[in-house]
mmCIF file of the N, C-alpha and C atoms, coordinates in Angstrom:
data_MODEL
# 
_entry.id   MODEL 
# 
loop_
_atom_site.group_PDB 
_atom_site.id 
_atom_site.type_symbol 
_atom_site.label_atom_id 
_atom_site.label_alt_id 
_atom_site.label_comp_id 
_atom_site.label_asym_id 
_atom_site.label_entity_id 
_atom_site.label_seq_id 
_atom_site.pdbx_PDB_ins_code 
_atom_site.Cartn_x 
_atom_site.Cartn_y 
_atom_site.Cartn_z 
_atom_site.occupancy 
_atom_site.B_iso_or_equiv 
_atom_site.pdbx_formal_charge 
_atom_site.auth_seq_id 
_atom_site.auth_comp_id 
_atom_site.auth_asym_id 
_atom_site.auth_atom_id 
_atom_site.pdbx_PDB_model_num 
ATOM 1  N N  . MET A 1 1  ? -8.578 -10.621 -1.971 1.00 0.00 ? 1  MET A N  1 
ATOM 2  C CA . MET A 1 1  ? -8.480 -9.723  -2.890 1.00 0.00 ? 1  MET A CA 1 
ATOM 3  C C  . MET A 1 1  ? -7.481 -9.033  -3.562 1.00 0.00 ? 1  MET A C  1 
ATOM 4  N N  . PRO A 1 2  ? -6.820 -9.125  -4.419 1.00 0.00 ? 2  PRO A N  1 
ATOM 5  C CA . PRO A 1 2  ? -5.705 -8.923  -5.482 1.00 0.00 ? 2  PRO A CA 1 
ATOM 6  C C  . PRO A 1 2  ? -5.524 -7.165  -4.857 1.00 0.00 ? 2  PRO A C  1 
ATOM 7  N N  . MET A 1 3  ? -6.896 -6.756  -5.348 1.00 0.00 ? 3  MET A N  1 
ATOM 8  C CA . MET A 1 3  ? -6.759 -5.110  -4.707 1.00 0.00 ? 3  MET A CA 1 
ATOM 9  C C  . MET A 1 3  ? -6.310 -4.578  -3.544 1.00 0.00 ? 3  MET A C  1 
ATOM 10 N N  . ALA A 1 4  ? -6.834 -5.582  -2.398 1.00 0.00 ? 4  ALA A N  1 
ATOM 11 C CA . ALA A 1 4  ? -6.618 -5.325  -1.200 1.00 0.00 ? 4  ALA A CA 1 
ATOM 12 C C  . ALA A 1 4  ? -5.207 -5.225  -0.914 1.00 0.00 ? 4  ALA A C  1 
ATOM 13 N N  . ASN A 1 5  ? -4.502 -6.771  -1.441 1.00 0.00 ? 5  ASN A N  1 
ATOM 14 C CA . ASN A 1 5  ? -3.347 -6.941  -1.381 1.00 0.00 ? 5  ASN A CA 1 
ATOM 15 C C  . ASN A 1 5  ? -2.345 -5.526  -1.847 1.00 0.00 ? 5  ASN A C  1 
ATOM 16 N N  . LEU A 1 6  ? -3.079 -5.193  -3.027 1.00 0.00 ? 6  LEU A N  1 
ATOM 17 C CA . LEU A 1 6  ? -1.871 -4.046  -3.033 1.00 0.00 ? 6  LEU A CA 1 
ATOM 18 C C  . LEU A 1 6  ? -2.326 -2.847  -3.065 1.00 0.00 ? 6  LEU A C  1 
ATOM 19 N N  . LEU A 1 7  ? -3.059 -2.615  -2.067 1.00 0.00 ? 7  LEU A N  1 
ATOM 20 C CA . LEU A 1 7  ? -3.344 -1.485  -1.280 1.00 0.00 ? 7  LEU A CA 1 
ATOM 21 C C  . LEU A 1 7  ? -2.587 -1.327  0.005  1.00 0.00 ? 7  LEU A C  1 
ATOM 22 N N  . LEU A 1 8  ? -2.379 -2.742  0.335  1.00 0.00 ? 8  LEU A N  1 
ATOM 23 C CA . LEU A 1 8  ? -1.603 -2.990  1.486  1.00 0.00 ? 8  LEU A CA 1 
ATOM 24 C C  . LEU A 1 8  ? -0.318 -2.848  1.401  1.00 0.00 ? 8  LEU A C  1 
ATOM 25 N N  . LEU A 1 9  ? -0.198 -3.248  0.117  1.00 0.00 ? 9  LEU A N  1 
ATOM 26 C CA . LEU A 1 9  ? 1.422  -2.898  -0.620 1.00 0.00 ? 9  LEU A CA 1 
ATOM 27 C C  . LEU A 1 9  ? 2.340  -1.507  -0.607 1.00 0.00 ? 9  LEU A C  1 
ATOM 28 N N  . ILE A 1 10 ? 1.251  -0.645  -1.595 1.00 0.00 ? 10 ILE A N  1 
ATOM 29 C CA . ILE A 1 10 ? 1.218  0.623   -1.403 1.00 0.00 ? 10 ILE A CA 1 
ATOM 30 C C  . ILE A 1 10 ? 0.935  1.763   -0.286 1.00 0.00 ? 10 ILE A C  1 
ATOM 31 N N  . VAL A 1 11 ? 0.548  1.908   0.446  1.00 0.00 ? 11 VAL A N  1 
ATOM 32 C CA . VAL A 1 11 ? -0.315 2.583   1.640  1.00 0.00 ? 11 VAL A CA 1 
ATOM 33 C C  . VAL A 1 11 ? 1.155  2.648   2.468  1.00 0.00 ? 11 VAL A C  1 
ATOM 34 N N  . PRO A 1 12 ? 1.908  1.704   2.987  1.00 0.00 ? 12 PRO A N  1 
ATOM 35 C CA . PRO A 1 12 ? 3.130  1.739   4.168  1.00 0.00 ? 12 PRO A CA 1 
ATOM 36 C C  . PRO A 1 12 ? 4.268  2.626   3.391  1.00 0.00 ? 12 PRO A C  1 
ATOM 37 N N  . ILE A 1 13 ? 4.388  2.613   1.456  1.00 0.00 ? 13 ILE A N  1 
ATOM 38 C CA . ILE A 1 13 ? 5.083  3.235   0.661  1.00 0.00 ? 13 ILE A CA 1 
ATOM 39 C C  . ILE A 1 13 ? 4.703  4.673   0.850  1.00 0.00 ? 13 ILE A C  1 
ATOM 40 N N  . LEU A 1 14 ? 3.612  4.861   0.596  1.00 0.00 ? 14 LEU A N  1 
ATOM 41 C CA . LEU A 1 14 ? 3.326  6.271   0.881  1.00 0.00 ? 14 LEU A CA 1 
ATOM 42 C C  . LEU A 1 14 ? 3.703  6.977   1.852  1.00 0.00 ? 14 LEU A C  1 
ATOM 43 N N  . ILE A 1 15 ? 3.283  6.192   3.012  1.00 0.00 ? 15 ILE A N  1 
ATOM 44 C CA . ILE A 1 15 ? 3.413  6.755   4.337  1.00 0.00 ? 15 ILE A CA 1 
ATOM 45 C C  . ILE A 1 15 ? 4.871  6.975   4.791  1.00 0.00 ? 15 ILE A C  1 
ATOM 46 N N  . ALA A 1 16 ? 5.490  6.170   4.354  1.00 0.00 ? 16 ALA A N  1 
ATOM 47 C CA . ALA A 1 16 ? 7.004  5.854   3.986  1.00 0.00 ? 16 ALA A CA 1 
ATOM 48 C C  . ALA A 1 16 ? 7.723  7.008   3.195  1.00 0.00 ? 16 ALA A C  1 
ATOM 49 N N  . MET A 1 17 ? 6.835  7.521   1.952  1.00 0.00 ? 17 MET A N  1 
ATOM 50 C CA . MET A 1 17 ? 7.751  8.982   1.271  1.00 0.00 ? 17 MET A CA 1 
ATOM 51 C C  . MET A 1 17 ? 6.973  9.679   2.094  1.00 0.00 ? 17 MET A C  1 
ATOM 52 N N  . ALA A 1 18 ? 6.057  9.896   2.999  1.00 0.00 ? 18 ALA A N  1 
ATOM 53 C CA . ALA A 1 18 ? 5.695  11.400  3.566  1.00 0.00 ? 18 ALA A CA 1 
ATOM 54 C C  . ALA A 1 18 ? 6.318  11.595  4.522  1.00 0.00 ? 18 ALA A C  1 
# 
């Protein structure tokens, strides 16, 4: 699922920013 792939890509970025 493309959306799942985007989520897996975005979530770690948000964690790194936090």
